[in-house]
C-alpha positions as CSV (number, residue, x, y, z in Angstrom):
1,M,-75.8,91.9,-5.7
2,P,-77.0,89.0,-8.0
3,S,-78.4,85.8,-6.5
4,A,-76.2,82.7,-6.4
5,W,-79.3,80.7,-7.4
6,K,-81.3,80.7,-10.6
7,R,-84.4,78.9,-9.4
8,V,-85.7,78.6,-5.9
9,V,-88.8,77.5,-4.0
10,V,-89.9,79.9,-1.2
11,K,-91.9,78.3,1.7
12,L,-94.4,80.7,3.3
13,S,-96.6,79.7,6.2
14,G,-100.2,80.7,6.2
15,E,-99.6,82.5,9.5
16,A,-97.1,84.8,7.7
17,L,-100.0,86.3,5.7
18,M,-102.2,87.3,8.6
19,G,-99.9,90.0,10.0
20,N,-101.2,91.0,13.5
21,L,-104.6,89.6,12.9
22,S,-105.9,86.5,14.7
23,H,-106.7,84.8,11.5
24,G,-107.3,85.4,7.8
25,L,-105.4,87.7,5.5
26,D,-103.9,91.1,6.3
27,E,-103.9,93.2,3.2
28,E,-100.8,95.2,4.1
29,T,-98.7,92.1,5.0
30,L,-99.9,90.3,1.8
31,S,-99.0,93.3,-0.3
32,R,-95.5,93.6,1.3
33,I,-94.7,89.9,0.8
34,A,-96.1,90.0,-2.8
35,A,-93.9,93.0,-3.6
36,D,-90.9,91.2,-2.2
37,L,-91.6,88.1,-4.4
38,A,-92.1,90.3,-7.4
39,A,-88.8,92.1,-6.8
40,S,-87.1,88.7,-6.4
41,A,-88.4,87.6,-9.8
42,Q,-87.3,90.9,-11.4
43,M,-83.8,90.0,-10.3
44,G,-83.9,87.2,-12.8
45,V,-84.5,84.4,-10.3
46,Q,-87.2,81.9,-11.1
47,I,-89.5,81.8,-8.1
48,A,-91.9,79.1,-7.0
49,V,-93.8,79.6,-3.8
50,V,-95.3,76.9,-1.6
51,V,-97.9,78.4,0.8
52,G,-99.5,77.0,3.9
53,G,-103.0,77.5,5.2
54,G,-102.6,77.9,9.0
55,N,-104.2,81.3,9.0
56,F,-107.5,79.6,8.1
57,F,-107.2,76.0,9.1
58,R,-104.4,73.4,9.9
59,G,-105.1,69.7,9.5
60,I,-103.5,68.8,12.8
61,Q,-105.7,71.3,14.7
62,G,-108.8,69.8,13.1
63,A,-107.7,66.3,14.1
64,D,-107.4,67.6,17.7
65,K,-111.0,68.7,17.5
66,G,-112.3,65.2,16.5
67,I,-112.2,65.4,12.7
68,D,-110.4,62.4,11.3
69,R,-106.9,63.3,10.2
70,A,-107.3,62.6,6.4
71,R,-110.4,64.8,6.3
72,A,-108.9,67.5,8.4
73,D,-105.8,67.6,6.1
74,S,-108.1,68.0,3.1
75,I,-109.7,71.0,4.7
76,G,-106.2,72.4,5.3
77,M,-105.4,71.9,1.7
78,L,-108.4,74.0,0.7
79,A,-107.1,76.7,3.1
80,T,-103.8,76.8,1.2
81,I,-105.7,77.2,-2.1
82,M,-107.4,80.3,-0.7
83,N,-104.0,81.7,0.2
84,G,-102.6,80.8,-3.2
85,L,-105.3,82.7,-5.0
86,A,-104.8,85.7,-2.8
87,L,-101.1,85.7,-3.3
88,E,-101.3,85.3,-7.0
89,H,-103.5,88.4,-7.2
90,A,-101.2,90.4,-4.9
91,I,-98.1,89.5,-6.9
92,E,-99.8,90.5,-10.2
93,K,-101.0,93.7,-8.5
94,A,-97.3,94.3,-7.7
95,G,-96.5,94.2,-11.4
96,Q,-95.2,90.6,-11.8
97,P,-97.0,87.9,-13.7
98,A,-98.0,85.0,-11.5
99,R,-99.9,81.7,-11.8
100,A,-101.5,79.7,-9.0
101,L,-101.4,76.0,-9.3
102,S,-103.0,73.5,-7.0
103,A,-102.0,69.9,-6.2
104,L,-105.6,69.4,-5.2
105,P,-107.5,69.8,-8.5
106,V,-110.0,72.7,-8.4
107,P,-110.0,73.6,-12.1
108,Y,-112.8,76.2,-11.8
109,V,-110.5,78.5,-9.7
110,C,-106.9,77.7,-10.7
111,Q,-104.8,75.4,-12.9
112,P,-104.1,71.9,-11.5
113,Y,-100.4,71.3,-10.7
114,S,-98.2,69.4,-13.0
115,R,-94.4,69.6,-13.2
116,Q,-94.6,70.5,-16.9
117,A,-97.0,73.4,-16.3
118,A,-95.0,74.7,-13.4
119,L,-91.7,74.6,-15.4
120,N,-93.4,76.3,-18.3
121,H,-94.6,79.2,-16.2
122,L,-91.2,79.5,-14.5
123,N,-89.4,79.6,-17.8
124,K,-91.7,82.4,-18.9
125,G,-90.8,84.5,-15.8
126,R,-94.0,84.0,-13.9
127,V,-94.0,83.5,-10.1
128,V,-95.6,80.1,-9.6
129,V,-97.7,79.9,-6.5
130,L,-98.1,76.3,-5.4
131,S,-101.0,75.3,-3.1
132,G,-102.9,72.2,-2.1
133,G,-99.9,70.8,-0.3
134,T,-98.8,67.5,-2.0
135,G,-102.4,66.7,-2.7
136,N,-102.3,64.0,-0.1
137,P,-103.1,63.9,3.7
138,F,-100.4,63.3,6.3
139,F,-97.8,65.5,4.6
140,T,-96.9,69.0,5.8
141,T,-96.4,72.0,3.4
142,D,-92.7,71.9,4.5
143,T,-92.5,68.5,3.0
144,G,-94.4,69.8,0.0
145,A,-91.8,72.5,-0.4
146,A,-89.0,70.0,-0.4
147,L,-90.8,67.8,-2.9
148,R,-91.5,70.7,-5.3
149,G,-87.9,71.9,-4.8
150,A,-86.6,68.5,-6.0
151,E,-89.3,68.0,-8.7
152,L,-88.6,71.5,-10.2
153,S,-84.8,71.2,-10.0
154,C,-84.6,74.2,-7.7
155,D,-81.2,75.4,-6.5
156,A,-82.4,76.2,-2.9
157,I,-85.3,76.2,-0.6
158,L,-86.0,79.5,1.2
159,K,-87.9,78.8,4.4
160,A,-89.4,82.1,5.7
161,T,-90.1,82.1,9.5
162,Q,-90.7,84.4,12.4
163,V,-87.1,84.2,13.6
164,D,-83.7,84.9,11.9
165,G,-82.5,81.3,11.5
166,V,-82.4,78.0,13.2
167,Y,-82.0,77.9,17.0
168,S,-81.2,75.1,19.4
169,A,-84.6,75.7,21.0
170,D,-87.5,78.1,20.6
171,P,-85.8,81.5,21.2
172,K,-89.2,83.0,22.3
173,K,-89.4,80.4,25.1
174,D,-85.8,79.7,26.0
175,P,-83.5,82.7,26.5
176,R,-80.5,80.2,26.4
177,A,-81.3,79.1,22.8
178,T,-78.3,79.5,20.5
179,R,-78.5,80.3,16.9
180,F,-76.7,78.4,14.1
181,D,-75.1,80.2,11.2
182,R,-74.7,76.9,9.3
183,L,-75.4,73.2,9.9
184,T,-76.1,70.1,7.9
185,Q,-79.4,68.5,7.2
186,D,-78.1,65.4,9.0
187,E,-77.4,67.6,12.1
188,A,-80.8,69.2,11.9
189,I,-82.5,65.8,11.9
190,A,-80.2,64.4,14.7
191,K,-80.9,67.4,16.9
192,N,-84.6,67.3,16.1
193,L,-84.6,71.0,15.2
194,A,-88.3,71.8,14.6
195,V,-87.9,74.5,12.0
196,M,-88.9,71.9,9.3
197,D,-90.1,68.4,9.7
198,T,-87.8,65.4,9.3
199,A,-89.3,64.3,6.0
200,A,-88.6,67.7,4.5
201,F,-85.0,67.7,5.7
202,A,-84.5,64.2,4.4
203,L,-86.0,65.0,1.0
204,A,-83.7,68.1,0.7
205,R,-80.7,66.0,1.8
206,E,-81.4,63.2,-0.7
207,N,-81.7,65.7,-3.5
208,K,-78.8,67.9,-2.4
209,I,-80.8,71.1,-2.0
210,P,-79.6,73.7,0.6
211,I,-82.2,75.3,2.8
212,V,-82.0,79.0,3.8
213,V,-83.9,79.8,7.0
214,F,-84.6,83.5,7.5
215,A,-87.0,85.9,9.1
216,L,-89.8,87.4,6.9
217,K,-90.6,90.4,9.1
218,A,-88.6,93.1,7.3
219,P,-89.5,94.5,3.9
220,G,-87.2,93.0,1.2
221,A,-86.4,89.9,3.4
222,I,-86.7,87.5,0.5
223,T,-84.5,89.5,-1.9
224,A,-82.0,89.9,1.0
225,A,-81.9,86.1,1.5
226,L,-81.4,85.5,-2.2
227,E,-78.5,87.9,-2.2
228,G,-77.0,86.4,1.0
229,R,-77.5,89.6,3.1
230,G,-78.7,89.7,6.7
231,L,-79.1,87.0,9.3
232,F,-80.0,83.5,8.2
233,T,-79.1,79.9,8.7
234,L,-77.8,77.8,5.8
235,V,-78.7,74.2,6.2
236,T,-76.6,72.2,3.7
237,P,-77.0,68.6,2.3
C-alpha cells in the first residue's frame, strides 16, 4: 500500500536506539531501525529523521545534577550528533543513501544544517538525519522535529514511541489509561498529554501538520505507520 504522504519527518528518541541496554547504542536495534527507514525511503517517501540523545545525555538530567541548563543542553545536543552519525552509517549499510546534518555546526564530522541542503538531499532520495536539536538550548528534540517538519514542508510528523499511540495517562503506570485513535492538537494541549511538549504541538498546529504517534518496537513499524497499518494515534491540526 503506498503512503499518503510524500515527505515526512520521523522523530526518534535516543532511548529507542539503546534497545535493552542501560545506555549507548545497541547494534541490533540500530540496524533494525535503519533498515526500516531505508525501506520507507525505498517506498518513494522522502524521509527526514530527527534524533534525540537521551541514551547518552539529556540536558534536563544534567541540569538536575547542577550543570546550568544552557550548558547541559549543549552537551545533550552533542549526544544527538553521536546518534545521528551512527544512524547515518547504519542506514547506508542497509543500502540507502543518507546524510547527517547538524544544527550545531561540527563541520569536521558532518554537514551543518541548512534548509537548502536538507531539501537538496531529500530531493535526491537520501534519508536526511537531523541532529543537534534546534541548535539552541531550552528546546526539546520534539520541538525540533516540529520545526523541521514545518521548515521542510513535510506532510506529517511520525513520532516513534514505546507505546502504540496517545493515552490519557501513562499506560505503564495507570491501568485505567485509555487510548485515543484520533484527537486534535488543541485537545492534546488542553489535556496536557505528555507524548510531545506543548511547543511541538503548537508548531504542528500552526503549520497544519498531522502527527502520527506509534510504537517502534516491531520490525517495519515505520513503514506500517506510513501505510496506515497497525495501531497508532492520529493527532490532527
